[in-house]
C-alpha positions as CSV (number, residue, x, y, z in Angstrom):
1,M,-231.4,-91.2,-236.3
2,T,-232.0,-93.1,-238.6
3,T,-230.5,-97.1,-238.7
4,Y,-228.4,-96.8,-241.5
5,Q,-226.5,-93.9,-239.6
6,R,-227.1,-96.1,-236.1
7,E,-225.3,-98.7,-237.3
8,T,-222.4,-96.2,-238.8
9,D,-222.2,-94.9,-235.5
10,N,-221.5,-98.1,-233.9
11,L,-219.1,-99.6,-236.4
12,A,-216.9,-95.9,-236.5
13,T,-216.8,-96.4,-232.2
14,L,-215.9,-99.8,-232.7
15,C,-213.4,-99.4,-235.5
16,Q,-211.5,-96.3,-233.2
17,S,-211.6,-98.5,-229.9
18,Q,-208.7,-100.6,-232.6
19,G,-206.3,-97.7,-232.8
20,K,-204.2,-97.4,-236.0
21,T,-205.2,-101.6,-237.0
22,W,-208.0,-100.4,-238.3
23,Q,-207.5,-96.9,-239.6
24,S,-208.1,-98.5,-243.3
25,I,-211.7,-99.8,-242.4
26,N,-214.2,-97.0,-243.5
27,P,-217.3,-97.1,-240.8
28,E,-219.7,-96.2,-243.5
29,Y,-218.9,-99.0,-246.0
30,A,-218.8,-101.4,-243.2
31,S,-222.8,-100.3,-241.6
32,R,-223.3,-100.9,-245.4
33,M,-222.2,-104.5,-245.7
34,R,-224.1,-105.3,-242.3
35,L,-227.3,-103.7,-243.5
36,Q,-226.8,-105.9,-246.8
37,N,-227.1,-109.2,-245.1
38,R,-228.9,-108.5,-242.5
39,F,-230.0,-112.8,-242.1
40,R,-226.7,-113.9,-241.0
41,T,-227.7,-117.9,-240.5
42,G,-230.8,-119.5,-241.9
43,L,-232.2,-119.9,-238.8
44,D,-232.4,-116.4,-238.9
45,I,-234.3,-116.3,-242.2
46,A,-236.7,-118.9,-240.5
47,Q,-238.0,-117.2,-237.7
48,Y,-238.4,-113.8,-240.0
49,T,-240.7,-115.4,-242.3
50,A,-242.2,-117.5,-239.2
51,D,-243.0,-114.6,-238.2
52,I,-244.4,-113.2,-241.5
53,M,-246.7,-116.0,-241.8
54,R,-248.1,-116.2,-238.6
55,A,-249.5,-112.8,-239.2
56,D,-250.3,-113.6,-242.8
57,M,-252.6,-116.7,-241.0
58,A,-254.1,-114.2,-238.4
59,A,-254.8,-111.6,-241.3
60,Y,-257.0,-114.1,-243.3
61,D,-258.8,-115.2,-240.4
62,A,-260.0,-112.0,-240.1
63,D,-260.4,-111.2,-243.6
64,H,-260.6,-114.4,-246.3
65,S,-259.5,-111.9,-248.9
66,Q,-256.2,-111.3,-247.2
67,Y,-254.9,-115.1,-249.2
68,T,-251.6,-115.5,-249.9
69,Q,-250.0,-117.2,-253.6
70,S,-246.5,-118.8,-253.9
71,L,-244.9,-119.7,-257.3
72,G,-243.0,-123.5,-257.2
73,C,-239.4,-122.4,-257.7
74,W,-236.7,-124.9,-259.0
75,H,-233.4,-122.9,-259.0
76,G,-232.6,-119.6,-256.8
77,F,-232.5,-117.9,-259.8
78,T,-236.3,-118.2,-260.6
79,A,-237.3,-117.6,-257.1
80,Q,-234.9,-114.2,-256.9
81,Q,-236.6,-113.4,-260.6
82,M,-239.7,-114.6,-259.2
83,M,-239.9,-111.9,-256.0
84,M,-238.1,-109.4,-258.0
85,A,-241.0,-109.0,-260.2
86,I,-243.2,-109.1,-257.5
87,K,-241.3,-106.1,-255.7
88,R,-241.3,-104.0,-259.1
89,H,-245.1,-104.4,-260.1
90,N,-246.8,-104.7,-256.9
91,K,-244.5,-102.3,-255.0
92,T,-244.1,-105.1,-252.1
93,T,-243.3,-108.4,-251.5
94,K,-246.5,-109.0,-248.8
95,R,-248.3,-112.5,-248.8
96,S,-245.9,-113.5,-251.9
97,Y,-244.2,-116.7,-251.2
98,V,-241.4,-119.2,-252.4
99,Y,-242.7,-123.0,-252.8
100,L,-240.1,-125.7,-252.9
101,S,-241.5,-128.4,-255.0
102,G,-240.6,-132.1,-254.3
103,W,-241.8,-132.8,-257.9
104,M,-239.2,-130.7,-259.4
105,V,-236.0,-130.9,-257.0
106,A,-236.8,-135.1,-258.6
107,A,-237.1,-133.5,-262.2
108,L,-234.6,-131.3,-262.2
109,R,-232.3,-131.0,-259.4
110,S,-231.2,-135.0,-258.9
111,E,-227.6,-136.5,-259.4
112,F,-229.6,-139.2,-261.1
113,G,-230.6,-136.7,-264.4
114,P,-234.5,-136.5,-264.3
115,L,-236.7,-138.9,-262.2
116,P,-240.1,-139.4,-261.2
117,D,-241.8,-137.7,-257.9
118,Q,-241.7,-141.0,-255.8
119,S,-238.7,-139.9,-253.4
120,M,-236.0,-141.5,-254.9
121,H,-233.7,-138.2,-255.3
122,E,-231.2,-137.2,-253.0
123,K,-232.6,-136.2,-249.3
124,T,-229.9,-133.4,-249.4
125,S,-230.9,-131.9,-252.0
126,V,-234.4,-130.5,-250.6
127,P,-232.3,-128.4,-248.2
128,A,-229.6,-127.6,-250.3
129,L,-231.9,-126.5,-252.7
130,I,-234.0,-124.1,-249.7
131,E,-230.3,-122.5,-249.1
132,E,-229.6,-121.9,-252.6
133,I,-233.5,-119.4,-253.5
134,Y,-232.6,-117.6,-249.9
135,T,-228.9,-117.2,-251.0
136,F,-230.2,-115.6,-254.5
137,L,-233.1,-113.7,-252.7
138,K,-230.4,-112.1,-250.0
139,Q,-228.6,-111.6,-253.2
140,A,-231.1,-109.2,-254.7
141,D,-231.1,-107.3,-251.3
142,A,-227.8,-106.8,-251.7
143,R,-227.9,-105.4,-255.4
144,E,-230.5,-103.1,-254.7
145,L,-229.1,-101.6,-251.3
146,D,-225.4,-101.5,-253.4
147,H,-227.8,-99.0,-256.0
148,L,-229.5,-97.2,-253.0
149,Y,-225.8,-96.7,-251.9
150,K,-224.7,-95.7,-254.6
151,D,-227.9,-93.1,-255.0
152,L,-226.8,-91.8,-251.3
153,D,-223.6,-90.8,-252.3
154,E,-224.6,-88.9,-255.6
155,A,-227.1,-87.1,-253.2
156,K,-224.1,-86.2,-251.0
157,A,-222.1,-85.7,-253.4
158,N,-224.4,-82.8,-256.2
159,G,-226.3,-82.1,-253.2
160,G,-229.3,-83.5,-253.7
161,D,-232.0,-84.8,-251.2
162,V,-230.0,-87.0,-248.6
163,Q,-232.9,-87.7,-246.8
164,A,-234.8,-88.9,-248.9
165,V,-232.3,-91.7,-250.2
166,L,-231.8,-92.6,-246.5
167,N,-235.8,-93.2,-245.7
168,K,-235.4,-95.3,-248.4
169,I,-233.1,-97.2,-247.5
170,D,-234.4,-97.4,-243.8
171,N,-237.5,-98.9,-245.1
172,F,-236.1,-101.5,-247.6
173,E,-238.5,-103.8,-247.6
174,S,-236.6,-107.5,-248.1
175,H,-237.2,-110.0,-251.4
176,V,-236.6,-113.1,-248.2
177,V,-240.2,-114.3,-248.0
178,P,-241.6,-117.7,-247.0
179,I,-240.8,-121.1,-248.3
180,I,-243.1,-123.7,-248.0
181,A,-240.7,-126.6,-248.2
182,D,-242.0,-129.9,-250.0
183,I,-240.5,-132.9,-247.1
184,D,-242.8,-135.3,-249.4
185,A,-243.4,-138.2,-246.9
186,G,-240.7,-137.7,-244.8
187,F,-237.8,-139.4,-246.5
188,G,-237.9,-142.6,-244.2
189,N,-239.0,-143.3,-240.1
190,E,-240.2,-140.3,-238.0
191,E,-236.2,-140.2,-237.2
192,A,-235.9,-139.5,-241.1
193,T,-238.0,-137.1,-241.2
194,Y,-237.0,-135.3,-238.0
195,L,-233.2,-135.5,-239.3
196,L,-234.2,-133.7,-242.9
197,A,-237.3,-131.0,-241.4
198,K,-234.0,-130.2,-239.1
199,K,-231.5,-129.5,-241.9
200,M,-234.8,-128.0,-244.1
201,I,-235.4,-125.6,-240.8
202,E,-231.4,-124.7,-240.7
203,A,-231.2,-124.0,-244.5
204,G,-234.1,-121.1,-244.0
205,A,-237.6,-123.1,-244.0
206,C,-240.3,-122.2,-241.7
207,A,-243.1,-124.0,-243.2
208,I,-243.1,-127.9,-243.9
209,Q,-245.5,-129.7,-245.7
210,I,-245.6,-133.5,-245.5
211,E,-248.3,-136.1,-246.6
212,N,-249.5,-139.2,-245.5
213,Q,-248.5,-141.5,-248.0
214,V,-245.9,-144.7,-247.5
215,S,-242.2,-143.0,-247.8
216,D,-240.9,-145.7,-250.1
217,A,-244.5,-146.2,-252.2
218,K,-244.3,-142.7,-252.5
219,Q,-246.3,-141.7,-255.7
220,C,-247.4,-137.9,-257.3
221,G,-250.4,-136.8,-255.3
222,H,-251.8,-136.7,-259.2
223,Q,-251.3,-140.3,-260.3
224,A,-252.3,-143.5,-259.4
225,G,-251.2,-145.7,-256.8
226,K,-250.9,-144.0,-253.8
227,V,-250.5,-145.8,-250.6
228,T,-251.7,-144.4,-247.3
229,V,-250.8,-144.8,-244.0
230,P,-252.0,-145.1,-240.7
231,H,-252.6,-142.0,-238.8
232,E,-250.6,-143.2,-235.7
233,D,-248.0,-143.0,-238.0
234,F,-248.8,-140.4,-240.1
235,L,-249.0,-138.2,-236.9
236,A,-245.3,-139.6,-235.5
237,K,-243.7,-137.5,-238.4
238,I,-246.0,-134.7,-237.8
239,N,-244.6,-134.7,-233.9
240,A,-241.1,-135.5,-235.4
241,V,-240.9,-131.8,-237.4
242,R,-242.3,-130.1,-234.9
243,Y,-239.9,-131.5,-232.5
244,A,-237.6,-130.5,-235.3
245,F,-238.8,-127.1,-235.3
246,L,-238.7,-126.6,-231.3
247,E,-235.0,-127.8,-230.8
248,L,-233.8,-125.1,-232.9
249,G,-235.8,-122.3,-231.3
250,I,-238.2,-122.2,-234.7
251,D,-241.4,-122.5,-231.8
252,N,-243.8,-121.1,-234.2
253,G,-242.8,-122.9,-236.8
254,I,-245.6,-124.1,-239.2
255,I,-246.1,-127.8,-240.7
256,V,-248.5,-128.3,-243.4
257,A,-250.6,-131.6,-243.1
258,R,-251.5,-133.2,-246.7
259,T,-253.7,-136.4,-247.6
260,D,-253.6,-137.9,-250.5
261,S,-256.8,-139.8,-249.1
262,L,-259.2,-138.7,-251.8
263,G,-257.2,-140.3,-254.9
264,A,-255.7,-143.3,-252.6
265,S,-257.5,-146.6,-252.6
266,L,-254.3,-148.9,-250.9
267,T,-252.9,-149.3,-247.4
268,Q,-249.5,-151.1,-246.6
269,K,-250.2,-152.0,-242.9
270,V,-253.4,-152.3,-240.5
271,P,-253.4,-150.7,-237.3
272,V,-253.6,-151.9,-234.2
273,S,-256.7,-151.0,-232.0
274,K,-256.3,-150.7,-228.5
275,T,-259.6,-149.4,-227.3
276,P,-263.0,-148.6,-229.2
277,G,-263.4,-146.4,-231.6
278,D,-259.6,-145.0,-231.1
279,L,-257.9,-144.0,-235.1
280,A,-256.6,-147.2,-235.3
281,S,-260.2,-148.7,-235.6
282,Q,-261.5,-146.0,-237.6
283,Y,-259.0,-146.7,-240.2
284,T,-259.6,-150.4,-240.5
285,S,-263.1,-149.5,-240.4
286,F,-262.8,-147.9,-243.9
287,L,-261.1,-151.4,-245.5
288,E,-263.0,-153.7,-248.1
289,T,-263.9,-156.5,-246.2
290,T,-265.8,-160.1,-247.0
291,P,-267.3,-161.8,-244.0
292,V,-265.8,-165.6,-242.5
293,N,-267.8,-167.6,-241.5
294,S,-265.8,-170.5,-241.3
295,V,-262.5,-171.5,-241.9
296,D,-263.6,-172.9,-244.8
297,D,-263.7,-168.8,-246.0
298,L,-259.7,-168.5,-245.8
299,N,-257.0,-169.5,-247.8
300,E,-253.6,-170.5,-247.3
301,G,-251.9,-167.2,-245.3
302,D,-255.1,-165.1,-245.4
303,T,-255.9,-162.8,-243.0
304,A,-258.7,-162.3,-241.1
305,M,-260.0,-159.5,-238.4
306,K,-262.5,-158.9,-236.0
307,L,-264.7,-155.7,-237.1
308,N,-268.1,-154.6,-235.8
309,G,-268.0,-158.0,-233.9
310,Q,-268.3,-159.6,-237.1
311,L,-265.7,-161.6,-238.2
312,C,-264.1,-161.2,-241.9
313,K,-260.7,-160.5,-244.0
314,P,-259.5,-157.3,-245.6
315,T,-259.4,-157.4,-249.6
316,R,-255.6,-158.4,-249.9
317,L,-253.9,-157.6,-253.5
318,D,-251.2,-159.9,-254.8
319,N,-248.8,-157.1,-254.0
320,G,-249.6,-157.6,-250.4
321,L,-251.7,-153.7,-249.9
322,Y,-255.3,-153.5,-248.8
323,Q,-257.7,-152.2,-250.7
324,F,-260.0,-149.7,-248.8
325,R,-263.7,-149.6,-249.5
326,E,-264.7,-147.4,-252.8
327,G,-266.9,-144.2,-251.5
328,T,-264.7,-143.3,-248.2
329,E,-262.6,-141.4,-249.8
330,K,-264.4,-137.7,-248.4
331,D,-264.9,-139.8,-244.7
332,R,-261.3,-140.3,-244.9
333,V,-259.9,-137.1,-246.0
334,V,-261.9,-135.8,-243.0
335,L,-260.6,-137.8,-240.8
336,D,-256.9,-137.0,-241.8
337,C,-257.2,-133.5,-241.8
338,V,-258.9,-133.2,-238.2
339,T,-256.5,-135.6,-236.7
340,S,-253.7,-133.9,-238.2
341,L,-255.1,-130.4,-236.9
342,Q,-255.8,-131.6,-233.8
343,S,-252.4,-133.0,-233.4
344,G,-250.6,-130.5,-234.1
345,A,-250.3,-129.5,-237.9
346,D,-251.7,-125.9,-238.5
347,L,-252.4,-125.5,-242.5
348,L,-253.9,-129.1,-244.6
349,W,-253.2,-129.6,-248.4
350,I,-256.1,-131.9,-250.3
351,E,-255.1,-133.0,-252.9
352,T,-258.3,-133.0,-255.1
353,E,-258.1,-134.8,-259.4
354,K,-259.4,-131.0,-260.4
355,P,-259.9,-127.6,-259.3
356,N,-263.5,-127.2,-258.2
357,V,-264.0,-124.5,-255.4
358,K,-267.6,-126.0,-254.5
359,Q,-265.7,-130.0,-254.1
360,I,-263.0,-128.5,-251.7
361,A,-265.3,-126.3,-250.1
362,E,-267.8,-129.4,-249.5
363,L,-264.3,-130.8,-247.5
364,V,-263.3,-128.0,-246.0
365,N,-266.7,-127.2,-244.4
366,R,-266.8,-130.6,-242.8
367,V,-263.2,-130.2,-241.0
368,K,-264.8,-127.0,-239.8
369,E,-267.3,-128.8,-238.0
370,Q,-264.7,-129.9,-235.2
371,V,-261.9,-127.0,-236.6
372,P,-263.5,-123.8,-237.1
373,N,-260.5,-122.0,-237.6
374,A,-258.9,-125.1,-240.5
375,K,-257.4,-123.4,-242.9
376,L,-256.3,-125.2,-246.5
377,V,-252.9,-124.4,-248.7
378,Y,-254.1,-125.6,-252.1
379,N,-252.1,-126.4,-255.1
380,N,-253.5,-125.1,-258.1
381,S,-251.6,-127.9,-260.3
382,P,-250.4,-127.7,-264.1
383,S,-251.6,-131.5,-263.9
384,F,-255.3,-130.4,-264.2
385,N,-256.5,-129.2,-267.6
386,W,-257.8,-125.8,-266.6
387,T,-259.0,-124.7,-270.1
388,L,-260.9,-128.3,-270.1
389,K,-262.0,-129.1,-266.5
390,F,-263.9,-125.0,-266.4
391,R,-265.6,-125.2,-269.9
392,E,-266.8,-128.3,-268.6
393,Q,-268.0,-127.4,-265.7
394,V,-269.7,-124.5,-267.1
395,Y,-271.2,-126.7,-269.5
396,A,-272.7,-128.8,-266.8
397,E,-273.8,-125.5,-265.0
398,W,-275.8,-124.2,-268.1
399,Q,-277.3,-127.8,-268.6
400,E,-278.8,-127.9,-265.0
401,Q,-280.3,-124.4,-266.1
402,G,-281.6,-125.8,-269.4
403,K,-279.5,-123.5,-271.0
404,D,-279.7,-123.5,-275.3
405,L,-276.0,-125.9,-275.9
406,S,-276.6,-126.6,-278.7
407,A,-273.8,-124.3,-280.5
408,Y,-271.5,-126.0,-278.6
409,P,-269.9,-129.7,-279.1
410,S,-270.5,-132.5,-276.2
411,I,-269.6,-132.8,-272.9
412,D,-267.6,-135.6,-273.7
413,D,-265.9,-134.4,-276.7
414,N,-262.7,-133.2,-275.0
415,K,-261.2,-132.4,-278.2
416,A,-263.7,-130.0,-279.2
417,L,-264.1,-128.3,-276.0
418,M,-260.1,-127.7,-276.4
419,A,-260.5,-126.9,-279.7
420,P,-259.2,-123.2,-280.7
421,E,-262.5,-121.8,-282.2
422,M,-263.8,-122.2,-278.9
423,D,-261.7,-119.0,-277.7
424,D,-264.2,-116.6,-278.6
425,T,-267.5,-118.4,-277.4
426,E,-269.6,-117.2,-274.7
427,L,-269.1,-120.7,-272.8
428,A,-264.8,-120.2,-272.7
429,A,-265.5,-116.8,-271.4
430,A,-267.5,-117.8,-268.6
431,A,-264.8,-120.5,-267.9
432,D,-262.1,-118.2,-267.9
433,V,-263.5,-115.6,-265.5
434,L,-264.0,-118.7,-263.0
435,V,-260.2,-119.5,-263.7
436,Q,-259.7,-116.0,-263.1
437,N,-261.5,-116.1,-259.9
438,F,-260.6,-119.0,-259.1
439,Q,-258.1,-118.1,-255.9
440,K,-260.6,-115.1,-254.4
441,D,-263.3,-117.6,-254.9
442,G,-262.0,-120.7,-253.5
443,A,-260.4,-118.1,-250.0
444,R,-264.2,-116.5,-250.1
445,E,-265.6,-119.7,-249.8
446,A,-263.1,-122.7,-249.5
447,G,-261.1,-122.0,-246.1
448,I,-258.1,-121.9,-249.0
449,F,-255.0,-119.4,-247.1
450,H,-252.7,-120.3,-249.9
451,H,-252.3,-120.9,-253.4
452,L,-249.6,-122.3,-254.9
453,I,-249.0,-123.8,-257.9
454,T,-246.5,-126.3,-258.0
455,L,-244.4,-126.7,-261.3
456,P,-245.3,-123.2,-263.0
457,T,-241.4,-122.4,-263.9
458,Y,-241.0,-125.6,-265.1
459,H,-243.6,-124.6,-267.8
460,T,-242.5,-120.8,-268.7
461,A,-238.9,-122.6,-268.8
462,A,-240.1,-125.1,-271.3
463,L,-242.2,-122.9,-273.2
464,S,-239.9,-119.9,-273.5
465,T,-236.9,-122.4,-274.6
466,D,-239.4,-124.1,-277.2
467,I,-239.8,-120.7,-278.9
468,L,-236.7,-119.1,-278.6
469,S,-235.3,-122.4,-280.3
470,E,-238.0,-122.6,-283.0
471,G,-237.2,-118.5,-283.8
472,Y,-233.4,-118.6,-283.7
473,F,-232.9,-121.9,-285.3
474,G,-235.8,-120.9,-288.0
475,D,-235.9,-118.0,-290.0
476,L,-235.3,-115.5,-287.5
477,G,-232.4,-116.3,-286.4
478,M,-231.1,-113.6,-284.0
479,L,-234.4,-111.8,-284.1
480,A,-235.7,-114.4,-282.4
481,Y,-233.6,-113.4,-279.2
482,V,-234.0,-109.0,-279.9
483,R,-237.2,-109.2,-280.4
484,D,-238.9,-111.8,-278.2
485,V,-236.3,-111.5,-275.1
486,Q,-234.2,-108.5,-274.7
487,R,-236.4,-105.6,-276.7
488,Q,-239.2,-107.4,-274.0
489,E,-236.9,-107.2,-271.1
490,I,-235.8,-103.4,-271.4
491,R,-239.3,-102.5,-272.0
492,R,-240.6,-104.5,-268.8
493,E,-237.4,-102.6,-267.4
494,Q,-236.5,-106.2,-266.0
495,A,-233.0,-106.3,-263.9
496,S,-231.7,-109.5,-266.5
497,V,-231.3,-107.3,-268.9
498,K,-228.3,-106.3,-267.3
499,H,-227.1,-109.3,-266.4
500,Q,-223.6,-108.3,-265.3
501,D,-225.3,-106.4,-262.4
502,L,-227.5,-109.0,-262.1
503,A,-225.2,-111.9,-261.0
504,G,-223.4,-109.4,-258.9
505,S,-220.7,-107.6,-260.7
506,N,-220.8,-103.9,-259.6
507,I,-221.4,-105.1,-255.8
508,G,-218.3,-106.8,-256.5
509,D,-216.5,-103.6,-257.7
510,T,-218.1,-102.0,-254.8
511,H,-216.2,-104.3,-252.3
512,K,-213.2,-103.6,-254.1
513,E,-213.2,-100.0,-253.8
514,Y,-214.1,-100.8,-250.3
515,F,-211.0,-103.1,-249.8
516,S,-208.2,-101.7,-252.1
517,G,-209.5,-97.8,-252.6
518,D,-208.0,-96.6,-255.7
519,N,-205.8,-99.7,-256.2
520,A,-209.5,-101.6,-257.4
521,L,-209.3,-103.0,-260.6
522,K,-213.1,-102.6,-261.9
523,A,-215.2,-104.9,-264.1
524,G,-217.2,-101.6,-264.9
525,G,-216.6,-98.3,-266.6
526,E,-216.6,-96.9,-269.7
527,A,-215.6,-100.2,-271.9
528,N,-218.4,-102.3,-269.9
529,T,-221.2,-103.4,-272.8
530,M,-223.6,-102.8,-270.1
531,N,-224.0,-99.3,-270.5
532,Q,-225.8,-99.6,-273.3
533,F,-229.2,-100.3,-271.7
């Protein structure tokens, strides 16, 4: 017996038990509605997606070609269109996630209007976006199943292959996939982190990414001025997220610990060491200091400390922040990663200044010396100039190999390396191959389990709107929309061309028929212009 038939039979028994009071309820219609809404709460989604992500992590450990991917989405509709496209083109949603970027929440979803990535937006907008994304993904399920139910009715009415349609319904693959959600630096202290994490999990998040910056001085990972916190403070927030998962019953929830230490040279706080060699002493050992030989070496208000048996004072800026020694960045990253994994984090995020597999592998391999199964979530960031950086990489490699580069501009001439006439050169082609294979190479050589692009739909929305606006308000007029949008949607068989159906009009008509029978006033029919497609 199929799941569809079993659910229908169960509801038929329930309706019969209610006697005549439920006589207008059709058990098959009710079962269809249940199957269209398999996730009753956000916690159902969080548990379902946590199980998926844990299985994917195990598969990656066994075979590094089994990496996962996501795109950052700033609206439920963009997430829905992404997952519908993946399912249509790849015939499966496996190993495809959604990334929720704090940067895009700040830039696009705050009531203050566009904001920089500095945790100034409303913290409630993060769980609200998670809930919105899953509402749209569930609606994609409902729409596709509604089409299958119509196929089933047609097969029954016209002697078609009923069992084949029932098999499609039973084996339906949901558009609901894991979300890796950015909680920034926790939006406050560890209690604030816990409270927000709970809201995010209740909305459906199975994976929460948290970074080791100071919450009230948080900066985008690709900008200057980043200030990190001592390990004890960061680990308290990791604990807070874990407690939130455990309280809500998502025992296998995933924590992604992000370190910004590669580009952070400042700390706000000097931790207190309690035993020699503890985390606090390791953290303070990275500080830039000058010797203190006498009280005369101290100015009014200076702080002195004893490090390695010597009295010294840490370099303190006018704003009160302390400076780390130059050259300690990689060591701090490794310590951050090892400490996080040994204290409850599941995955790492190392924010780098360029997309270079060798650089990433160097750091991850050092971490693996202490935590062999360390895995990375990596930001394939639009903040990188991918074209320039990979052309520079190929140029440097060819230069090291002694290859003749006289036909190319200097490696220091960024504008020339980016010029359109470079696109057809051998160097540019070699660079593009590296870009194309970056995710495969990173997964294989640098322990990258998950590749994401933080802000792609921000850029695609900007680019497509610019192209349409240029043509529509220029000489092309309506052709700009017809040729470059609608005609492409039709030929690519995108659901969006039938926007009424995508927005739920046909589902609404179906429900009206369930509720009102022949008296239903439907939006569809012969007069519906969507029949043109």
